[in-house]
C-alpha positions as CSV (number, residue, x, y, z in Angstrom):
1,M,90.2,167.6,91.3
2,S,90.4,166.4,94.9
3,R,87.8,164.0,96.2
4,R,86.4,166.6,98.7
5,L,86.1,169.2,96.0
6,E,84.5,166.8,93.6
7,K,81.8,165.9,96.2
8,F,81.2,169.6,96.8
9,V,80.7,170.3,93.1
10,Q,78.3,167.3,92.9
11,R,76.2,168.6,95.8
12,L,76.2,172.1,94.2
13,M,75.0,170.7,90.9
14,K,72.1,168.9,92.6
15,M,71.0,172.1,94.2
16,T,70.9,174.0,90.9
17,P,67.7,174.1,88.7
18,F,67.4,171.0,86.6
19,E,67.7,172.9,83.3
20,I,71.1,174.3,84.3
21,H,72.9,171.0,85.0
22,R,71.1,169.0,82.3
23,R,71.5,169.7,78.6
24,R,68.3,171.0,77.1
25,P,67.2,170.1,73.6
26,V,67.6,172.6,70.8
27,P,64.3,174.5,70.5
28,T,62.4,173.5,67.3
29,L,59.1,175.2,68.2
30,E,58.5,178.9,68.4
31,P,55.5,180.2,70.4
32,L,54.3,182.2,67.3
33,Q,54.0,178.9,65.3
34,L,51.2,177.9,67.7
35,I,49.3,181.1,67.2
36,L,49.6,180.9,63.4
37,A,48.4,177.3,63.6
38,I,45.3,178.4,65.6
39,Y,44.5,181.1,63.0
40,E,44.8,178.6,60.2
41,A,42.6,176.1,62.0
42,R,39.9,178.7,62.6
43,S,39.8,179.5,58.8
44,E,38.8,183.1,59.6
45,R,40.2,186.2,57.9
46,T,42.8,187.7,60.2
47,N,44.2,191.2,60.2
48,V,48.0,191.1,60.1
49,V,50.3,194.2,60.4
50,Q,54.0,193.7,59.9
51,V,56.4,196.5,60.8
52,G,59.8,196.0,59.2
53,A,58.9,193.4,56.6
54,C,62.4,193.5,55.0
55,D,62.3,191.3,51.9
56,G,59.4,189.2,53.1
57,I,61.5,186.0,53.4
58,S,64.8,186.4,55.3
59,L,64.3,185.6,58.9
60,D,60.6,186.3,58.5
61,P,58.5,184.2,60.9
62,I,55.2,184.9,59.3
63,H,56.1,184.5,55.6
64,D,54.5,181.1,55.1
65,Y,51.3,182.2,56.7
66,V,51.0,185.5,54.9
67,A,51.9,183.9,51.5
68,K,48.8,181.8,51.6
69,G,46.8,184.9,51.1
70,Q,44.2,184.0,53.7
71,S,44.8,187.0,55.9
72,R,44.4,190.7,55.3
73,A,48.0,191.7,55.6
74,I,49.6,195.2,55.6
75,L,53.3,195.0,55.4
76,I,55.5,198.0,55.7
77,E,59.2,198.4,54.9
78,P,60.9,201.8,54.6
79,N,64.2,200.7,53.1
80,P,63.8,201.0,49.3
81,A,66.3,198.2,48.6
82,S,64.4,195.8,50.8
83,F,61.0,197.1,49.6
84,A,61.9,196.2,46.0
85,R,62.5,192.6,47.1
86,L,59.4,192.6,49.2
87,Q,57.3,193.4,46.1
88,K,58.8,190.5,44.2
89,T,58.2,188.1,47.1
90,Y,54.5,188.8,47.3
91,A,53.8,189.5,43.6
92,G,50.4,188.1,42.8
93,V,49.5,187.1,46.4
94,P,46.0,188.3,47.2
95,N,44.9,190.4,50.2
96,I,48.3,192.0,50.8
97,T,49.1,195.7,50.9
98,L,52.8,196.7,50.7
99,L,53.8,200.2,51.9
100,E,57.2,201.8,51.5
101,V,56.9,203.7,54.7
102,A,58.3,203.8,58.2
103,L,56.3,203.6,61.4
104,G,57.3,206.5,63.7
105,S,56.2,208.6,66.6
106,Q,54.5,211.2,64.2
107,D,53.3,211.5,60.7
108,G,55.5,213.1,58.1
109,E,59.1,212.2,57.3
110,A,61.9,210.5,59.2
111,H,65.6,209.9,58.7
112,L,66.6,206.3,58.2
113,F,70.2,205.1,58.4
114,R,71.2,202.2,56.2
115,S,74.3,200.5,54.8
116,K,75.4,201.8,51.5
117,R,77.8,199.0,50.8
118,G,77.4,197.6,47.4
119,V,76.2,200.8,45.7
120,E,79.5,201.2,43.8
121,T,79.6,197.5,42.8
122,G,76.0,197.2,41.8
123,Q,75.3,194.6,44.4
124,P,72.1,195.0,46.5
125,L,72.2,196.8,49.8
126,N,72.3,194.8,53.0
127,P,68.5,194.5,53.6
128,F,68.9,193.8,57.3
129,V,70.7,196.9,58.4
130,A,68.4,199.9,58.4
131,S,67.4,201.9,61.5
132,F,66.4,205.2,62.9
133,D,69.4,204.8,65.2
134,L,72.9,205.3,63.7
135,Q,74.5,203.5,66.6
136,H,72.4,200.5,65.9
137,L,74.2,200.0,62.6
138,I,77.6,200.6,64.2
139,R,76.8,197.9,66.8
140,H,76.1,195.6,63.9
141,G,79.6,196.1,62.6
142,E,79.0,198.8,60.0
143,K,81.6,201.5,59.7
144,A,80.6,205.1,59.7
145,E,81.8,205.7,56.2
146,D,79.6,202.8,55.0
147,I,76.4,204.3,56.4
148,E,74.1,206.7,54.6
149,R,71.1,208.7,55.8
150,I,67.9,208.7,53.7
151,T,64.6,210.4,54.2
152,V,61.5,208.2,54.2
153,P,57.8,208.8,54.7
154,C,56.5,208.1,58.2
155,L,53.2,207.2,59.8
156,T,52.1,206.5,63.3
157,L,50.4,203.2,63.9
158,S,47.1,204.8,64.6
159,S,47.3,206.8,61.3
160,L,48.2,203.6,59.4
161,L,45.1,201.8,60.8
162,A,42.9,204.8,60.1
163,E,44.1,205.0,56.5
164,F,43.0,201.4,55.8
165,D,39.9,201.5,58.1
166,L,41.4,198.8,60.2
167,T,40.0,198.7,63.7
168,K,41.4,195.4,65.0
169,I,44.8,193.7,64.6
170,D,45.0,190.0,65.2
171,L,48.8,189.8,64.8
172,L,51.2,192.7,65.0
173,Q,54.6,191.4,63.9
174,I,57.5,193.8,64.6
175,D,61.2,193.7,63.6
176,A,62.1,197.4,63.7
177,E,65.8,197.2,64.3
178,G,65.9,198.9,67.7
179,F,62.5,200.7,67.4
180,D,60.5,197.7,68.6
181,A,59.7,199.1,72.1
182,E,58.2,202.3,70.7
183,V,56.0,200.4,68.3
184,V,54.8,198.2,71.1
185,R,54.0,201.3,73.2
186,M,52.0,202.7,70.2
187,A,50.1,199.5,70.0
188,L,49.2,199.7,73.7
189,R,47.7,203.1,73.2
190,L,45.3,201.9,70.5
191,P,41.6,201.8,71.6
192,D,41.4,198.1,70.6
193,L,44.5,196.2,71.6
194,P,46.1,193.7,69.2
195,A,45.3,190.1,70.0
196,C,48.9,189.1,69.6
197,I,52.2,191.1,69.4
198,H,55.4,189.5,68.3
199,F,58.6,191.5,68.6
200,E,62.3,191.3,69.0
201,H,63.7,191.5,72.5
202,K,67.4,191.2,71.5
203,H,67.8,194.9,70.8
204,L,65.7,196.3,73.7
205,S,67.6,198.7,75.9
206,G,68.0,198.2,79.6
207,A,65.7,201.2,80.2
208,D,63.0,199.8,77.9
209,R,63.0,196.1,78.9
210,Q,61.3,195.8,82.3
211,P,58.9,198.8,81.9
212,L,57.8,197.4,78.6
213,F,57.1,194.0,80.0
214,D,55.3,195.5,82.9
215,S,53.1,197.6,80.6
216,L,52.2,194.5,78.6
217,K,51.3,192.6,81.7
218,A,49.3,195.6,83.0
219,N,47.3,195.4,79.8
220,N,46.4,191.7,80.3
221,Y,49.0,190.2,78.0
222,L,50.6,186.9,78.7
223,L,54.3,186.7,77.6
224,G,56.2,183.9,76.0
225,Y,59.6,184.1,74.4
226,D,62.3,182.3,72.4
227,V,66.0,183.3,71.8
228,Y,65.2,186.4,69.8
229,N,61.5,187.3,70.2
230,I,58.7,188.0,72.7
231,L,55.2,186.8,72.0
232,A,52.5,188.8,73.9
233,V,49.1,187.2,73.7
234,H,46.1,189.1,75.1
235,A,44.1,187.2,77.8
236,S,40.9,187.8,75.8
237,F,42.4,185.9,72.9
238,L,42.9,182.8,75.0
239,E,39.5,183.1,76.5
240,T,38.0,183.2,73.0
241,M,39.9,180.1,72.1
242,R,38.6,178.3,75.2
243,H,35.0,179.1,74.3
244,S,35.6,178.1,70.7
245,V,37.0,174.7,71.7
246,A,34.4,174.1,74.3
247,H,31.6,174.9,71.8
248,R,33.1,172.6,69.2
249,Y,33.3,169.6,71.5
250,S,29.9,170.3,73.2
251,A,28.0,170.5,69.9
252,P,25.9,167.4,69.1
């Protein structure tokens, strides 16, 4: 590199944002961890709804919190193979309801696509690959001949809450393999908005991404994110936390 070019590159680097030309540390703290720590510190019973619970362990950001049995948790998973593992994961844990059902745009039944690899060999199905969208599986590397369509029961979010007389969600955890945006939209139509919504942004379509973020902001949510997920925290939740802390430290 010539001296002139080297100086030009150095000047250019100085003009870039700091985080671009300085190596950042590997993230070791996810925004959701702070929310769960707050819930634990408050020692209050929280209402947790998890959409796409899979086996309850693999890549599950709320497992440790839910497994303590201190929250009222409703965990739903439509894939029978994953649901069987989910039952084993939380066997004997109190205050947990497990439902082998999908969350959809209407009550009734829905078609779910899943990997059928392993059926012939007796090995368990891949618990991570199940979606309403056939192309979602193909994008994950599944071949068409390795995919099967099954019919599963389906509920809307409002029907799910009505069935269990649940009027308020403290944490809505979503990992719906390409259906996350629609679940968030259902949540935003509830009469009482969830305090916190945690969902994957990795699989959001271009058409969904900005309108969804705009809708969350319009409903007074503040947004944080990590590599894979968005955490939407309602402004009222933060205000409650401020009052709680202020009361604690002002008490004689």
